[in-house]
C-alpha positions in Angstrom: 0.0 0.2 0.2 0.9 3.3 -0.7 2.2 5.6 2.3 -0.4 8.6 1.2 -3.2 6.2 1.9 -1.6 4.5 5.3 -1.5 7.8 7.0 -4.8 9.0 7.0 -6.3 5.8 7.6 -4.2 5.7 10.8 -4.7 9.5 12.1 -8.9 8.4 11.2 -8.7 5.4 13.6 -6.9 7.6 16.0 -9.2 10.7 15.9 -11.9 8.5 16.1 -10.9 6.7 19.1 -9.9 9.8 20.7 -13.5 10.9 20.2 -14.9 7.9 21.4 -13.2 8.2 24.7 -14.3 11.8 25.2 -18.1 10.8 24.4 -17.9 7.8 26.7 -16.3 9.4 29.8 -19.1 12.0 29.6 -21.6 9.7 29.1 -20.8 7.7 32.4 -20.5 11.3 34.2 -24.2 12.3 33.2 -25.9 8.9 33.2 -29.4 8.5 34.9 -30.2 5.4 36.8 -33.5 3.7 35.3 -34.4 1.9 38.3 -33.4 4.3 40.8 -30.9 2.4 42.6 -29.0 5.6 43.7 -25.4 6.5 43.3 -22.3 4.6 44.1 -20.5 5.5 47.2 -17.5 3.6 49.0 -17.8 3.0 53.0 -14.7 2.0 54.6 -15.4 -0.2 57.2 -13.3 -1.0 60.1 -15.0 -3.2 62.0 -18.1 -5.3 62.6 -19.6 -6.3 66.1 -22.3 -8.7 67.3 -23.0 -6.4 70.4 -22.7 -2.5 71.4 -20.4 -3.4 74.0 -17.8 -4.1 71.6 -18.0 -1.4 69.6 -17.6 1.2 72.8 -14.0 -0.6 73.3 -12.7 0.9 70.3 -10.6 3.7 71.2 -11.9 7.4 70.1 -15.3 5.7 69.0 -17.3 8.9 68.4 -14.7 9.6 65.2 -16.3 6.9 63.2 -19.8 5.8 62.0 -21.8 3.2 63.7 -24.7 1.6 61.8 -26.5 -1.6 62.9 -27.2 -3.7 59.9 -27.9 -7.3 59.3 -28.0 -7.9 63.1 -24.4 -6.4 63.2 -23.0 -3.0 64.2 -20.9 -1.9 61.5 -18.1 0.6 62.2 -16.8 2.5 59.3 -14.1 5.2 59.3 -15.0 7.0 56.3 -17.4 7.7 53.2 -16.8 9.1 50.0 -17.7 8.7 46.3 -14.3 8.5 44.9 -11.9 5.6 44.7 -8.9 7.3 45.6 -10.0 8.7 48.5 -11.2 5.5 49.9 -7.8 4.1 49.1 -6.4 7.2 51.4 -8.8 6.7 54.3 -8.1 3.1 54.2 -3.7 3.8 54.5 -4.4 6.3 57.4 -6.1 3.2 59.4 -4.2 0.4 58.0 -2.0 0.3 61.5 -4.8 0.9 63.8 -7.1 -1.7 62.3 -6.5 -5.3 60.9 -9.4 -6.0 58.8 -10.4 -2.7 56.6 -12.8 -3.4 54.1 -14.1 -1.2 51.3 -17.9 -1.1 50.5 -19.6 -0.4 47.8 -23.2 0.9 48.4 -25.8 2.9 46.9 -27.5 6.4 47.9 -30.5 7.7 47.0 -30.5 10.9 48.7 -29.1 13.8 45.9 -28.6 16.2 48.8 -26.0 14.0 50.7 -24.5 12.7 47.1 -24.0 16.8 46.4 -22.5 17.4 49.8 -20.0 14.5 49.6 -18.8 15.5 46.3 -17.7 18.9 47.8 -16.2 17.0 50.5 -14.4 15.0 48.4 -12.5 18.1 47.0 -11.3 18.4 50.2 -10.6 15.0 50.9 -7.9 15.0 47.9 -6.3 17.3 49.3 -6.1 16.1 52.9 -2.4 15.0 54.1 -2.9 14.8 58.1 -5.2 12.1 59.8 -6.6 14.7 62.2 -7.9 16.9 59.0 -9.2 13.6 57.9 -11.3 12.7 60.9 -12.6 16.0 61.3 -14.3 16.2 57.4 -15.8 12.6 58.1 -17.6 13.8 61.1 -19.1 16.3 59.1 -19.9 13.6 56.5 -21.2 11.3 59.1 -23.3 13.6 60.7 -24.8 14.9 57.2 -24.9 11.2 56.4 -27.0 10.0 60.0 -29.2 13.5 59.4 -30.0 13.3 55.7 -29.7 9.1 54.9 -30.5 7.3 58.1 -33.4 9.5 59.2 -34.6 9.9 55.6 -34.8 6.0 55.5 -36.9 5.9 58.8 -39.5 8.3 57.6 -40.2 6.1 54.3 
């Protein structure tokens, strides 16, 4: 084949690929869930306990979110929409807790999701554990107020 034919074909494929990536990325950011399943968030679980007395033994327990789910008390160190932030939170607590898990959960409350996205911007620049704890306390109080109390009113 002639080089005059190969070069335009190569560039056409490259431009098509780049436009495709831009459209797919834009589509993923603006999709609407058809089944109202909520938006994916990451909960950083640092423990699961069968009794509340076991939960109270955790040092600085007021820094964490405690939720009663499936007959167990689950203790969370953080909530985020960003996978990198979830790993950052996990890294902050890896020395203190043995079994840290990142759980995916879907949340329907739009107001909470909007606030969580704003706090994720702050979370991405945090470098100290104390700052992380402060931001997460605010997120936890918003979660309790907007999501947990909203679920009990349904």
